[in-house]
Phi, psi and omega in degrees: 000108184298319183280347182297316179295332180294330181242022174243121186280146176261324181213141176232126184205159174273114183287311175209183186302324184254004184223130176257140184228151171224134167262122183269155184300338177278004178094346185284151182237123181249140174233134183236131172295134186299321178296323179296316179296319179295313185295335180269008184306127182274011185287165179297333178282339181267330181227123183300128182295325183279311186263343184078006181284130182291125184271342189252134180254150178309318181296343179276348181268120172308143179295330185260025177304136180202159182283138172264329179208135180237120180239138179286149175234106183057219178247016189239349178187194182223160172236134184248132164265112182275166181294337176279003181079357175292133183204017179274350180278143172247118187262107178283163181289332176294312180303314175296320181290327180289332180277356178310131180270354181296158182297324182298305181296325178285341181270358183074004178282161180281128181297130185258347187273000000 
């Protein structure tokens, strides 16, 4: 299955205080600003379940937000306890790969690295 490595992490780590990183099994490296990940939380408290409208605004996220704990959820995602004490979101690996900010991923091209 060719796409399996695309959404399976080989390494998950905190790159620096404000950046979270994943190296995927296909060799691609994604870096995420912590405030973007917190703002993108997919939980019901952050996204209205009926309308899909985001309930959290950028100004509600502390600029120095960072993970306190990262825990795996099965074989499909992670849960992050943030420094603002929020911890209910499950970030699936599919979701995180789609959220990758690099030009290759945003352009819809198949990652070659």
